[in-house]
C-alpha positions, 0 to 999 in steps of 0.5 A, spaced: 906 541 597 908 533 597 914 531 601 920 530 597 922 524 600 917 517 600 915 515 607 919 509 609 916 502 607 913 497 612 916 490 611 912 485 609 912 479 615 914 474 610 921 477 609 922 477 616 920 470 617 925 469 611 930 473 614 937 470 615 938 465 621 933 468 626 929 462 626 922 465 626 916 461 625 909 462 625 904 458 629 897 462 628 893 468 625 892 469 618 897 469 612 903 472 613 902 475 606 897 480 609 901 483 614 906 489 614 911 491 620 912 498 621 916 497 627 918 493 633 916 494 640 918 490 647 913 489 652 912 484 659 906 488 661 899 485 662 896 490 658 901 494 652 895 497 649 897 505 652 904 504 649 902 501 642 901 506 636 899 501 631 903 496 626 908 493 631 911 487 631 910 486 639 915 482 642 914 478 649 916 472 653 910 472 657 913 474 664 906 476 666 902 470 664 904 466 671 901 472 675 894 471 672 889 467 676 885 465 670 890 464 665 885 463 659 881 469 661 887 474 661 891 471 654 884 473 651 884 480 654 891 480 652 891 479 645 884 482 644 888 489 647 894 488 642 889 487 636 885 493 638 891 497 639 893 495 631 899 491 632 901 487 626 904 481 630 906 478 636 912 475 637 913 470 643 920 468 646 921 461 648 926 460 654 927 462 660 920 463 662 916 459 657 919 452 653 913 452 648 908 457 646 902 456 651 896 453 647 891 458 650 895 464 647 895 460 640 887 460 641 887 467 643 891 469 636 887 465 632 880 467 635 882 474 634 886 474 628 893 476 630 899 473 627 903 469 632 910 468 631 915 463 635 921 466 637 927 460 638 931 461 644 937 463 641 934 469 637 934 475 641 929 481 641 935 485 639 936 481 633 929 481 630 929 489 631 936 490 628 933 485 622 927 489 621 931 496 621 936 493 616 930 491 612 927 498 612 933 501 611 934 497 604 926 498 602 927 505 604 933 506 599 930 502 594 925 507 594 929 514 594 932 511 588 926 510 585 924 517 587 930 520 585 930 517 578 923 518 577 924 526 579 930 526 573 925 523 568 919 528 570 924 534 570 927 532 563 920 531 560 918 538 563 923 540 558 921 537 552 917 541 547 910 538 548 911 538 556 904 537 559 903 530 555 911 528 556 910 529 564 903 525 564 907 519 560 913 519 564 909 519 570 905 513 568 911 509 566 914 510 573 908 508 577 906 503 572 898 506 571 895 511 567 894 519 568 890 524 566 889 532 566 882 534 568 878 540 567 874 543 573 868 539 570 872 532 569 873 533 561 879 529 560 884 535 557 890 530 556 891 523 557 897 518 557 898 514 551 895 507 555 889 504 557 886 506 563 884 501 568 876 499 568 872 504 571 878 508 572 876 514 568 869 515 571 871 514 578 877 519 577 872 524 574 868 524 581 875 523 585 877 530 582 871 534 584 873 532 591 880 536 590 876 542 586 874 548 590 867 550 591 866 556 595 865 557 601 867 550 602 875 549 602 878 543 598 884 538 600 890 538 596 889 531 594 885 525 595 885 517 594 880 512 593 879 505 589 874 502 584 875 496 580 881 494 584 885 500 581 888 505 586 886 512 584 889 519 586 887 526 584 891 532 586 889 539 585 894 543 581 896 550 585 893 556 582 890 553 576 883 555 576 881 548 578 886 543 574 886 536 577 892 531 575 889 524 576 892 517 577 890 510 577 895 504 578 893 497 579 898 497 585 901 502 590 908 503 593 910 507 598 913 512 593 908 513 588 905 519 592 912 523 592 913 521 584 906 524 583 906 530 588 913 532 583 909 531 577 903 535 580 908 541 582 911 541 575 904 541 572 902 547 576 908 551 574 907 548 566 900 550 566 900 556 570 897 563 566 901 568 565 902 573 570 904 579 565 903 586 569 903 583 575 910 580 575 913 586 571 910 591 576 914 587 581 920 586 577 921 594 576 919 594 584 926 590 586 930 594 580 928 600 583 930 598 590 937 595 588 938 602 585 937 606 592 929 608 592 926 607 598 921 602 600 915 607 600 916 608 593 916 602 590 910 599 594 905 602 589 909 597 583 907 591 588 900 592 586 894 593 591 894 587 595 892 586 601 899 582 602 900 576 606 907 574 609 907 566 610 914 563 614 914 555 612 918 549 615 919 543 611 916 537 613 913 539 620 914 533 626 913 527 622 915 521 626 920 516 624 917 509 622 924 506 626 924 509 632 925 506 639 919 506 643 922 505 649 927 510 649 924 515 645 930 516 640 928 517 633 933 515 627 930 521 623 924 526 623 921 529 617 922 536 619 929 535 623 935 532 624 937 528 630 939 534 634 932 537 633 935 542 628 930 543 622 931 541 615 933 546 610 928 546 605 931 545 598 930 551 593 925 546 588 921 545 595 921 552 596 919 555 589 914 550 589 911 551 595 910 559 593 907 556 586 902 553 590 901 559 594 900 563 587 907 567 588 913 568 585 916 572 592 919 566 595 926 567 600 928 560 602 933 562 608 936 556 612 930 552 614 925 557 614 921 559 607 918 566 607 913 568 602 910 574 600 903 573 596 896 576 595 892 570 595 888 566 600 893 561 604 891 554 605 895 548 608 899 545 604 902 537 605 909 537 608 909 544 611 908 548 617 906 554 615 905 561 620 901 566 616 900 574 617 894 578 617 893 581 611 897 588 610 899 594 605 906 593 602 908 599 606 907 594 612 910 588 610 915 589 615 911 588 621 907 582 617 914 578 617 914 579 624 907 576 625 908 570 620 914 569 625 911 569 631 905 565 628 910 559 625 913 559 633 905 557 635 904 552 629 911 548 631 909 548 639 902 546 637 904 541 632 899 545 627 900 545 619 897 552 619 896 558 624 894 564 623 896 571 626 892 573 631 892 580 636 896 578 642 890 580 647 894 581 654 901 580 651 900 587 647 900 590 654 907 589 655 913 591 651 917 586 646 923 588 649 921 587 656 917 581 655 923 578 652 928 580 658 922 577 662 923 570 658 930 570 658 930 571 666 924 566 667 927 560 663 934 561 664 935 554 668 932 550 662 934 555 656 940 551 654 936 544 653 932 544 647 929 537 649 926 541 656 924 547 653 920 544 647 917 539 651 915 544 656 912 549 650 908 542 647 906 540 654 902 547 656 900 548 649 896 541 649 894 543 656 898 537 660 896 532 656 902 527 657 899 522 652 898 527 646 905 530 648 908 524 647 905 523 641 907 529 638 914 529 640 915 522 638 917 520 645 914 515 650 910 519 655 914 517 661 920 521 658 914 527 657 913 526 665 921 526 667 922 532 662 916 536 666 918 534 672 925 536 671 923 543 668 918 543 674 925 542 679 929 547 675 924 553 674 922 552 682 915 552 679 908 549 681 905 546 674 899 545 677 898 552 678 894 555 672 897 562 674 904 559 673 902 555 666 900 562 664 907 565 666 911 560 663 907 560 656 908 567 656 915 567 657 916 561 652 912 565 646 917 570 647 924 566 648 
């Protein structure tokens, strides 16, 4: 299931160079047209590599330059580490430390291919960061509007008498390319009324094989490639016997994947085989339940199964592209609000997820979507899934509990899908006693979601500071401070494996 909103587009470096009265000037490195800025980070460290994620405009006043015994060697190492970390560009602030850009820094940036910007004394680093966030907000708003209009157009096309070709034509118009519906063997079943880019037909037929399942090998739900200068994408249509949506465009905008994903969902629904007797039996089971029949009596109407219960949350923990790396604050989260509260999935997203998993038995309750299916459950882009063990229709209540626990483990480990497994030693403890122990053991931190989730993530990642910081979208020093706070409040030695095991057990039942 695709995300229903496009990612925040990066900012072309020329747009920042031309922004307002910042007065930024490029003095070294490759042409700005080839560079995009994803966020801004300020650091005066001699080696900022551990604190960079890639795509940053790194800002520095060169405080550490004077401390080096060999300035040229130090600056060469400094620039090489910035490039190794994947930063987009380096902004060097003039005054109060340096009044001109050091020649050794200019030479190092030219040598390593890093764009170097001169920041005049009147321009603060905060002003640069604010300009980037504003440009991102403008680009994000533009893409959201474009995606919204495209969704409306695709929905209208799906309601036409000839829905499949109408959706393909509408998608082609919205992304400015060629679209095609392919059979499992690569045969074109339907295509948009416009010529494809050179070589796109054959390349898309090959790409479709990547997303077509070939048991026992699992296949991804989408794949991308390039051919002859064209951008290609293939999307498997859920539950439709190997049908694939192919898209070929000359360029690619950040919202194109979202728009194509919506079209793939609509085409999945439009081309889904009629469920016939299965749907009738399930409707009859629901009617009998409403009229007072016992669950055991109506279970046979659902079919032989076995059944799987899925608990899902939309978005997961996708990181905001506009967060403050120094504080760990985030302007948004793919799956939660600023206070950590998960977003509620829209009815369209919930039913589309059900269609992708081959089931119409979908219940969207708040932030959690529950689905009962008799199909194999595979990871779905944009969702975190907890999956129960296969169960008979009469045991769905127990399977529901299993799926809930699996979803909790998936969120703790930042995994896309976690399946229920036998509890091991946890099965030796009665659930009521386990929950009572968890409440008592974790009472000192229970009122702090930040501490609780940091401890959960840190334990699930075996005490790794960097991986925990990356999974939470905060600085690793923030993780260290929170874990130290947990150790103090819990009066626990977190280096003791017995203590870690006890806390992990308690967190599972909290």
